[in-house]
N, C-alpha and C positions, 0 to 999 in steps of 0.2 A: 550794707553790712548786716541788715536785719534778715536778709534772705539766706545767709550762710548756715545758721543753725537749723533752718527749716528743712534742708536736704536730708540729714540723718533721720529726722522725724518722719519724712515722707517714705524713706526706705523702710524704716521700722514698721510704719503703718501698712506698707505693701506686703511685707513679709508676714505680718499678722493676718492680713486679709487672705493671703494664699494659704496660710496654715489653717485658717478657718474653713476654707473651701476643701482642702484636703481632708479635713476632719469630718466632712459630711459623710453620712452613712445611710444605708438602707437595711432593714431587717428582713431577711429571707429565710424562712424555715427555722427561726430562732437564732440565726447567725447574723452578726453585724458585718456588713460588707462596706468598707470605707472606700471613698473615692481615691484617696492617695494610694491605697493598696492596689486598686484596680489599675491605676496609671503605672505603678511600679511593675505589676505583672505584665502589662502590655509592652513596656520598654524591655523587660527581661526576655520575653518571647521574641520580640523583634531582634534583639541581639543574637539570640540563637539562630534565627533565620539567616541573618547576615553571616554569622560564623559558619553555618553549613554551606552557604553559597561560596564563601572563600575556600573552605576545605575542598569542595567539589572541583573548583577551578584549579587548585594546586594539584590534586590527584590527576586531573586530565592533562595538565601540562607535563607532569612527570611521566605519564604514559606515552605522551607524544614524543618526548625527548628520548625515551627508551623503548624503541619498537620491538626489542627482543623479549619484553615481558608479555605475559598473556593479557591481551586487552579485555577479554570477556571477564577475567578474574578481577581486574581493576574496576570494571563497571559494576560487578556484583558487590565488591567492598564499598564502592562509592554509594550505591543505593542503600545498603544496609546501614552504613554510618549516618546517612541522611535521615532514615527513619528513626534510628536510635536517638540521635540528637534531638529530633523533633519531639519524641516522647519524653525525654528527660526535660527539655525546655518547657513542655506543657505541664508536667507534674510540678516542676519548680515554680512556674508562674501561678499555678493554682494555690500552692502553699503560700507564696508571697501575697496573694489576694486574700488570704485568710480563710480559704475553703479547705477544711481538713479532709483527708482521704476517706475517713470513716463516713463522711457525708456523701461520698461519691457512689455509695451503694444505690441511692435513689436514682442518680443519673444512670448508673449501669442498668437498673431495671427499666427505666424509660428507653434506653438505647436498645435493650432486648425487645421491647414492644415495637420500637421503630424498625428493627431488623425483621421482625415477624410480619410487619405490614408492607413496608415499601423499600427498605434498605438492603434486603437480602441480596439483590443483584450487585450492588456496590460492594458489599462485604465479601461476596463470593469472588468478584474480580480482584479485590485486594489480596485475599488469601491465595488466589491462583497466581498472582504476580509474585508473591513470596515463594510459592512452590517452584515457579520457573527459575527464580534466582538461585535457589538451593539445589534443585534437581540437575541443572546444567544440561538438560536435554535440548534446551533452546538458548542460544547465546547471541549476543549482539554481533552482527556481521554474518550470521547464517542466512542461507537462501532457503526459504520455506514455501510450501504450497499447501493451502488449506482445502478442506472438502468443499467449501463454498466457491472455489475457483480462484481465490486471491493468492497471488504468489509475488514474492519480492524479497528484499533484504530486510533483516531485523535491525532497526536503527536504535530504538529505545524500548525498554520495558518499564512502563510507568505504573502508577498506583492502580489506575482503572483499566488501562488498555495498553496494548503494544503497538508501536509505530512501525508500519511496514512501508517501505519505499519500493515501488515497482520499477521496472526497467525504463518505463516512460516518465520517470521522475514524478510520479503521483504518490502522495502520502496517504496511507489508509490506516485508520485507527481500528484495531481489532480487539474486542474485549478479551481480557486475559483468560476468562473461563473457557473460551473457544479452543484455546491451545491445550487445556487440561482435559476437557471432556470430548473434544472432537478429534477427528483423524487429521494428523499433520504429517506431511512429507518433508523431512529435513534433508535437503540434497547435500549438505556439507557437514553432516554430523560426525562421520568417521574420517572422511578424506574429501578433498576438493575435486578429485578426478571422478568422472562418471561416464557411463556408456550411453551413446545416443544411436537410435535406429532411424535411418532415413529411408522411408519406403518410396519405391519408384517402379515403373513398369515399362516394358518394351514390347514391340509388336511380335506376334508369333512368327517363327521362322528365323529369328535372330540367333546368331551363334552365342551360346552361353559363355564360352571362354572369352569372346570379344567383349561381351557385356562386363565380365569380371575385370578384364584389363582396363576398360574405360573407367569403371567405377573406382578402382584402386588408384588410377592416375588422378581422378577427381579428388579423392581423399588426400592424396599427397599435395595437391595444389592448394588446399585450404590450410592456412598456417595454424589453425587451432587444433589440428589432430595431434594427440599426445605423442604417439610414436608410430613408426612404420615397420618396426621389427618386434619380435618377441611375442609373448602371450596376449598383449594388448594391441597387436597390429590390426589394421582395418581388415574386415572380412566382408564378403558378398554372399548373401544367402538367397536361394530360390525358395520362396515361401508359399507360392500358390499359383494356380492357373485361373486367371480371370476370364470374363466373357470376351474381352478383346485384347488381353495382354498377358505376358508372363510377368508375374509379380515378384520383385526382388526387394531386398533390404540391404542398404549399406550400413554396416555396423562399425562404429568408430568410437574410440575413447577420446574424450575432450580434456584439454588441459585446464588449469585453474582459472585462467582468464575467460574461458568460454563456458564454463559450467553454469554460470548464472545468467546467461543470455540465450535462452533456448530458441526463441523466435528468430532472432537474427542469425544464429548459427545454422538453423535448418534452412533458411533462405540462402546462406552462403554455400552450403553443400549442394542445394538444388542448382544454383548458378554454375558451380563447377561441373556437376553432372551433365547439364545441358551443353556446356562447352565441349566436354569429352565426347558426348554423343554426336555432336556436329562434326568433330574431328574424324570419328570412325564411321560416319554415315549410318548411325544406328537409328532406326525409325521408331518414333514414339507411337504408342497405340492410340487408336480412335475407334469409337463404336462403329461396327459394320453390321448391316442386316441384308439378308437375301429376300428379294421381293418376287413372289410368284403371282403372275396375272392370270386369273382364271377366266375372266370375261372382259370385254371392252365395250363401253357405252359411249356413243358419240356425244360430244358436248352440246349443250343447248344452244339454240340460235342466239346470236348476238344482236338481233334486231331489237330496236327500242332501248338499247343500253348505251347509246351514244351520249346521252345527257349525263348519266352516272359516271361514265368513263371520263368525260371532260371535266366533271366536277372534282374528280379525284386526281386529275392530272398533276396538280401541284403537290400532291402528297399530304396535304393538311386538312382537306375537307372532311375526311373520315377520322381524323385524329382528334379525339375529344380533348386531350391534354394540350395539344398545340393550339386548338381553338380557344381553350380557356385562357391560355397565356396571352394570345392575341387580344382577346376581349379585355383582359386586365390592363394590358398596355394602353389600349385605346381609351379605357375609362380613366386611367391615370393621366393621360395626355389631355383629355377634356377637362379634368379637374384642375390641372395646372394652368390651363388657358383661362378658366373662369375665375381663379383665385390668384392673388399676387403672391401668396405664401406657398412654398412647395409642400406637396403632400406625398406621403408614402404610397408607392404603387400597390395595387391589390394583388399580392402574390397568391397564387392559387396552386 
């Protein structure tokens, strides 16, 4: 029974100890920063982070359930709310920590010095990201091509960089400033349909009308052609006279599904063109040269060359690469015979 009144005493002592810990402070620049205030500010800012994550998830679910709404607009609202709530949470946390905003002028000066020395690239990318969100010249889902050669779908516009996903499912992070200061080709800015030119050539002497008929049939055989009639119907242009070929272009308009897959679409049209050429026996061009012999010199005697001919009979004696591979295989086999543990072959 003597232990019963000791429990409230222990709890009271624990609360007193915790209160003493929370009352610890440090003096920085004439301000007293209490440990309790710091912990409260951290918990408050963590609550804002959790709240922004929940809000973003709710907005994304609403956009997924309502496909008729503008997805890019929802993404812009989501990012702006995220930034706004983070700024409010940070300022509130600083106030709870006991750091008045008047004292933030020193921090702003230090931040300015940091921007001048090493943070200007990060700040530039952040501002560029805000410009992209407000300007709407680049939206999530667009298919873009940069001057550096990077092309793909815009998946996210983040604080520092924009996430580009290529047709090979490779994710590339491109700094936001590159979209603002560089040349960007947005293939889906106004509309999703676009025109594609497929160059090809045929041998001289081929009937142009037959080439046109075969090319139009090839365009009709590809399911990604937008239309076969009207102003956007496929066309066949004769664009030049090559060294060995008549140069044509198959001009087609692509539908929405094909606009963002240029490489595969070009290959599909070439496949259809080749099938149509085989159907109509249209000859493909190949380089041709006329050889005029002005003199003839008898070949040197083959006497004494029997050894060299026999050495090259198997086709590998004069092949340095083949000889190197054979030497590597032999060395690896010898190493495996001398050692019980397997060793990697010497790839050359």
